[in-house]
C-alpha positions in Angstrom: 39.4 35.3 -16.5 40.9 32.1 -15.1 40.3 29.8 -18.0 41.5 29.7 -21.7 39.4 29.2 -24.7 40.8 27.8 -27.8 39.3 28.9 -31.0 40.2 26.4 -33.7 39.6 28.8 -36.7 40.7 32.0 -35.4 44.2 33.2 -34.0 44.2 33.4 -30.3 46.2 36.0 -28.4 47.0 35.5 -24.7 48.9 37.3 -22.1 50.5 35.2 -19.3 51.1 36.2 -15.8 51.8 34.4 -12.5 49.6 34.8 -9.5 49.0 33.1 -6.1 46.5 30.9 -7.8 48.9 29.9 -10.5 49.4 31.0 -14.0 46.5 33.2 -15.4 45.8 33.6 -19.1 43.9 36.7 -20.6 42.4 35.6 -23.8 41.6 38.4 -26.3 40.4 38.2 -29.9 38.6 35.3 -31.5 35.5 34.8 -33.4 32.8 35.7 -31.1 29.9 34.9 -33.4 31.3 31.4 -33.4 31.6 31.3 -29.7 28.1 32.4 -29.2 26.8 29.7 -31.6 28.8 27.0 -29.5 27.5 28.2 -26.3 23.9 28.3 -27.7 24.1 24.6 -28.7 25.5 23.5 -25.2 23.0 21.5 -23.2 23.3 23.6 -20.2 19.6 23.1 -19.3 19.6 19.2 -19.2 20.1 18.5 -15.5 19.4 15.7 -13.0 17.4 16.4 -10.1 16.8 14.2 -7.0 13.3 14.2 -5.6 13.4 12.7 -2.2 14.0 10.3 -0.6 12.8 12.8 2.2 10.4 14.8 0.0 6.8 15.4 1.1 5.3 14.5 -2.1 6.9 11.0 -2.6 4.6 9.1 -0.2 7.3 7.9 2.0 11.0 7.4 1.5 10.9 7.1 -2.1 13.8 8.6 -4.4 12.9 9.9 -7.8 16.0 10.5 -10.2 14.5 12.9 -12.9 16.5 14.1 -15.8 14.8 17.5 -16.8 15.3 19.7 -19.8 13.9 23.1 -18.6 10.4 22.0 -17.1 10.2 18.8 -19.1 10.9 15.4 -17.7 13.2 13.5 -20.3 13.8 10.5 -18.0 12.5 9.3 -14.7 13.7 6.4 -12.5 12.9 5.2 -9.1 15.4 4.6 -6.2 14.0 2.3 -3.5 15.4 0.5 -0.4 15.4 3.3 2.0 12.9 1.5 4.2 14.2 -1.9 4.1 12.9 -3.7 7.2 14.0 -7.4 6.3 10.4 -8.6 7.2 10.3 -11.4 4.8 13.8 -12.7 6.2 12.7 -12.3 9.7 9.7 -14.4 9.1 11.9 -17.4 8.6 12.8 -17.3 12.3 9.4 -17.0 13.7 6.6 -19.5 13.9 3.8 -19.3 11.6 1.4 -17.6 13.5 4.0 -14.9 14.8 4.5 -14.1 11.2 1.1 -12.3 11.3 2.8 -9.5 13.4 5.4 -9.0 10.7 3.4 -8.9 7.5 0.9 -6.4 9.1 3.7 -3.8 9.2 4.5 -4.0 5.4 1.9 -1.7 3.7 1.0 0.1 6.9 -2.0 1.6 5.3 -3.5 -1.9 4.5 -2.4 -4.1 7.3 -5.7 -6.2 7.2 -5.1 -7.2 3.5 -1.5 -8.3 4.4 -2.7 -10.4 7.2 -5.6 -11.8 5.3 -3.2 -12.8 2.4 -0.8 -14.6 4.6 -3.3 -16.2 6.6 -4.9 -17.7 3.7 -1.7 -19.0 2.1 -0.9 -20.8 5.4 -4.4 -22.3 5.5 -3.9 -23.5 1.9 -0.7 -25.4 2.8 -2.5 -26.8 5.9 -5.6 -28.0 3.9 -7.9 -26.2 6.1 -9.3 -23.4 3.8 -12.8 -24.9 3.9 -12.9 -25.3 7.6 -12.5 -21.6 8.5 -15.6 -20.6 10.4 -18.1 -18.6 8.4 -18.2 -15.8 11.1 -14.4 -15.5 10.7 -14.7 -15.1 7.0 -17.5 -12.4 7.3 -15.4 -10.5 9.9 -12.5 -10.7 7.6 -14.3 -9.3 4.5 -15.7 -6.5 6.7 -12.3 -5.4 8.1 -10.7 -5.5 4.7 -13.5 -3.4 3.2 -13.1 -0.9 6.0 -9.5 -0.9 5.3 -10.0 -0.4 1.6 -11.9 2.8 2.5 -9.3 3.9 5.1 -6.5 3.4 2.5 -8.3 5.3 -0.3 -9.0 8.2 2.0 -5.4 8.6 2.7 -4.6 8.3 -1.2 -7.4 11.1 -1.6 -6.3 13.3 1.2 -2.6 13.3 0.7 -2.9 13.6 -3.1 -5.2 16.6 -2.7 -2.7 18.1 -0.1 0.1 17.9 -2.8 -2.0 19.6 -5.1 -3.0 22.4 -2.8 -6.3 21.2 -1.9 -6.0 21.2 1.7 -9.8 21.0 2.6 -10.0 17.6 1.0 -7.0 16.6 3.1 -8.8 17.6 6.3 -11.8 15.7 5.2 -10.0 12.6 4.5 -8.1 12.3 7.6 -11.1 13.3 9.7 -13.1 10.3 8.0 -10.1 7.9 8.4 -10.2 8.5 12.2 -13.6 7.1 12.2 -12.4 3.9 10.7 -9.2 3.7 12.9 -11.4 4.1 16.1 -13.5 1.1 14.7 -10.3 -1.0 14.3 -9.0 -0.1 17.8 -12.5 -1.1 19.4 -12.2 -4.4 17.3 -8.5 -5.3 17.4 -7.3 -3.2 20.3 -4.8 -1.2 17.8 -5.3 1.6 15.2 -2.7 -0.3 13.0 -0.5 -3.3 13.0 -3.2 -5.3 14.3 -2.0 -9.1 13.9 -5.8 -9.7 14.2 -6.2 -12.1 11.2 -4.3 -15.4 12.0 -3.9 -18.6 10.2 -7.0 -20.5 11.2 -9.3 -17.6 12.0 -9.0 -14.6 14.1 -7.3 -13.5 17.3 -10.6 -13.1 19.1 -14.2 -12.4 18.3 -16.0 -9.1 18.0 -16.2 -7.2 21.3 -19.6 -6.2 22.6 -21.0 -3.0 20.8 -18.8 -3.5 17.8 -21.6 -4.4 15.4 -23.6 -1.2 16.4 -20.5 0.8 16.2 -19.9 -0.2 12.6 -23.4 0.4 11.7 -23.3 4.0 13.0 -19.9 4.3 11.1 -21.7 3.2 7.8 -24.3 6.0 8.3 -21.7 8.6 8.8 -19.9 7.7 5.7 -23.1 7.8 3.7 -23.4 11.2 4.8 -19.8 12.3 4.3 -18.8 10.6 1.0 -20.9 13.0 -1.1 -18.7 16.0 0.3 -15.8 14.7 -1.7 -17.8 15.0 -5.0 -18.8 18.5 -3.9 -15.3 19.4 -3.1 -13.4 18.0 -6.0 -15.3 15.8 -8.6 -16.7 18.7 -10.5 -14.1 21.2 -9.5 -12.7 22.7 -12.5 -9.6 23.7 -10.9 -9.0 20.2 -9.5 -9.8 18.4 -12.7 -7.7 20.8 -14.7 -4.9 19.8 -12.4 -5.5 16.0 -12.9 -6.9 15.5 -16.2 -4.5 14.1 -18.8 -1.8 14.0 -16.3 0.0 10.6 -15.5 -1.6 9.0 -18.5 -1.1 5.4 -19.0 -3.5 3.4 -21.3 -4.6 -0.3 -20.9 -1.7 -1.6 -23.2 0.8 0.1 -20.9 -1.0 -1.2 -17.8 -0.8 -4.8 -19.1 2.9 -4.5 -20.1 3.9 -3.2 -16.8 1.8 -5.4 -14.6 -0.2 -2.7 -13.0 -3.2 -3.6 -10.9 -5.9 -2.0 -8.7 -7.3 1.5 -9.5 -4.5 2.1 -12.0 -5.7 -0.8 -14.1 -9.4 0.0 -13.6 -9.0 3.6 -14.6 -7.8 2.4 -18.0 -11.2 0.8 -18.4 -10.6 -3.1 -17.7 -12.9 -4.2 -14.7 -10.3 -6.6 -13.2 -10.9 -7.4 -9.5 -9.8 -10.5 -7.8 -12.8 -10.4 -5.6 -14.8 -11.2 -8.9 -12.1 -12.9 -11.0 -10.8 -15.4 -8.1 -13.2 -15.0 -5.2 -12.0 -15.7 -1.6 -13.6 -15.6 1.8 -17.0 -15.9 0.1 -16.7 -12.7 -1.8 -18.9 -14.5 -4.7 -21.9 -14.2 -2.5 -21.6 -10.4 -2.0 -23.3 -8.0 -4.3 -21.0 -5.2 -5.4 -20.0 -3.8 -8.8 -16.4 -3.1 -10.1 -16.0 0.7 -10.8 -14.0 1.6 -13.9 -13.0 4.8 -15.7 -11.8 5.4 -19.3 -9.7 8.5 -18.9 -6.3 6.5 -18.1 -5.3 9.5 -16.2 -4.9 10.8 -12.4 -8.3 12.1 -12.6 -9.9 8.6 -13.6 -7.9 7.0 -10.7 -9.5 9.5 -8.3 -13.0 8.6 -9.4 -12.4 5.1 -9.3 -11.1 5.2 -5.6 -14.2 7.3 -4.7 -16.5 4.9 -6.3 -14.8 1.9 -4.8 -15.5 3.5 -1.2 -19.1 3.5 -2.0 -19.1 -0.3 -3.0 -17.1 -1.1 0.1 -19.8 0.3 2.3 -22.3 -1.9 0.4 -20.2 -4.9 1.3 -19.8 -4.1 4.8 -23.6 -3.6 5.2 -24.0 -7.0 3.8 -21.5 -8.5 6.3 -23.3 -6.9 9.2 -26.4 -8.5 8.2 -24.7 -11.9 7.8 -23.1 -11.9 11.3 -24.3 -15.0 13.2 -23.1 -16.3 16.5 -20.3 -18.9 16.1 -16.6 -19.7 16.5 -13.8 -17.5 15.0 -11.0 -20.1 15.0 -10.9 -23.4 13.3 -11.8 -26.2 15.4 -8.6 -28.3 15.0 -6.8 -27.9 18.4 -3.6 -28.8 17.0 -3.8 -25.7 14.9 -6.1 -23.2 16.6 -4.6 -20.5 18.9 -6.8 -19.4 21.8 -9.5 -17.1 20.4 -12.0 -17.2 23.2 -9.8 -14.5 25.2 -11.4 -12.5 28.0 -10.0 -9.4 30.0 -10.1 -9.6 33.9 -11.5 -6.9 36.0 -8.1 -5.2 36.0 -8.1 -4.9 32.3 -5.0 -7.3 31.8 -4.2 -10.8 30.9 -7.3 -13.3 30.5 -10.1 -13.6 32.9 -9.5 -15.9 35.8 -12.3 -18.3 34.6 -10.5 -18.7 31.1 -7.2 -19.4 33.2 -8.8 -22.0 35.4 -10.4 -23.7 32.4 -6.9 -24.1 30.7 -4.9 -25.0 33.8 -7.5 -27.0 35.6 -8.8 -29.2 32.7 -6.0 -31.7 32.6 -2.1 -31.5 32.6 -2.2 -32.7 29.0 -4.3 -29.8 28.0 -1.9 -27.3 29.6 1.0 -28.8 28.0 -0.6 -28.8 24.6 -1.4 -25.3 25.0 2.2 -24.3 26.1 4.0 -26.2 23.1 1.3 -24.7 20.6 2.2 -21.1 21.7 6.0 -21.6 22.1 6.9 -24.1 19.4 4.0 -23.5 17.0 2.2 -26.0 14.8 3.9 -27.9 11.8 2.9 -27.1 8.4 3.2 -30.0 5.8 6.0 -29.5 3.2 5.0 -27.6 0.1 4.3 -24.2 -1.3 1.1 -22.1 -2.0 0.3 -18.7 -3.6 -2.6 -16.7 -2.5 -3.7 -13.2 -3.8 -6.3 -10.8 -2.5 -7.4 -7.6 -4.0 -5.7 -5.0 -1.9 -6.7 -1.3 -1.9 -3.8 -0.8 -4.3 -4.0 -3.9 -6.4 -3.3 -7.5 -6.3 -1.4 -8.5 -3.1 0.1 -12.0 -3.5 1.9 -14.1 -1.0 4.1 -17.2 -1.8 4.8 -19.4 1.2 7.2 -22.3 1.2 7.2 -24.9 4.0 9.7 -27.5 4.7 7.4 -29.4 7.2 8.7 -27.3 10.3 7.1 -24.9 12.6 8.5 -22.0 10.9 8.3 -20.8 7.2 11.1 -21.9 4.8 10.3 -18.7 2.7 7.7 -16.1 2.5 7.6 -13.7 -0.4 5.1 -10.9 -1.3 3.9 -9.5 -4.4 3.1 -6.2 -3.2 1.2 -3.9 -5.5 3.0 -0.8 -4.6 6.2 -2.3 -5.9 4.8 -3.4 -9.1 2.7 -0.2 -9.7 5.9 2.0 -9.1 7.1 0.7 -12.6 4.4 2.7 -14.1 6.0 5.8 -12.9 8.6 6.6 -15.8 5.6 5.8 -18.3 3.4 8.4 -16.7 6.0 11.1 -16.0 8.4 11.1 -19.1 7.5 13.9 -21.5 5.4 15.6 -18.9 6.2 18.7 -16.5 8.2 18.4 -13.4 5.1 19.6 -11.4 3.0 16.7 -13.0 5.5 14.2 -11.4 3.8 14.9 -8.1 0.5 14.4 -9.4 1.4 11.1 -11.1 3.0 9.7 -8.2 0.0 10.6 -5.9 -2.3 8.8 -8.2 -0.3 5.7 -7.9 -0.4 5.7 -4.2 2.7 4.0 -3.4 3.4 2.8 0.2 7.2 2.2 0.6 6.7 -0.3 3.5 5.3 -2.5 1.1 7.7 -1.8 -1.6 10.9 -2.5 0.5 9.7 -5.1 2.9 
């Protein structure tokens, strides 16, 4: 024995000897019943565990600091900042239009919501909200609803994978690929599109896009019932999610939770209905809710929301009429009538001739618009949209220049992460994974 134990109420006998490690005491005697009682009271099982930031169940580089006693979580905290990109600060050194290429990279699962919220805030400062062409608004709504479906698919797929339901993971990513193919056809990219810009869209729908999306809706009408068959009524799936990650309506309101977390607590709050934008008040759709306040209820809400999004996409397809997709004011409008040449690069020769051959003034104006950007009147504006994860708000401040003075986002993942402690404390360690999966945080939006 290389340590001594002092027994306050019993005589202690110890032999001392010197070794290469120093003085060593051999302790004998003492009240062992009292020693056993002291050891029994020791809090040896109370330990701190770091889950992440490189843990497959933390949905990105999220660090969870868990204090556990046995298998029970006594305290849970979030450690964030491992994916900090400085996007909001970088935007202060780019033109207003270039900002679209930054915001789309925040919550990388909902890029089109980021772009739409930012563009609408800039349009609000410019005072051109009512001048956005109807076709642009319809396409914005269609793409946002497709993005909502793709985001929910990832939430369900990754959440299922973490529970051991690998089949639902395969189905989720299989169906998400269909939407990413549509995004690639329309915007040229599977993600980080920078397609929705202040004033409208980067370009119109390419030939065949409408028929492609119609076929996509048909496939989803066929595929979505498979999730019900796989999981909704599955007793193992329900047993793993019901009463796990519980957070009632009062807790949601106190912590600022929005999106499926709030609607799974029974409150049908949705900005598309409460504060309509992009003409959402003219679309027919319902707000799914649940009253279980648990992870299973959030799963059901996301599944129902995907069906409602399909309804909206179908209405968008029926409303598409020929027209411009960029505001008419040439002092603001970036070129949106772009075309590819035979070699697949640049703009078509006809388009280049039109810009360069019309007049020197037109060419100079085009050059200055693209290189310097347009000016935005001094002021500030806040705009919010109903992202797949909840209220996504953006606060933009202009000092009258061609670059933002300040841009700040209220990302739903950041706010919803506050609910993690309330959901997890008092539960089992294994249930932390289920609760975090039901929150569906994306760290790109949290750290920005």
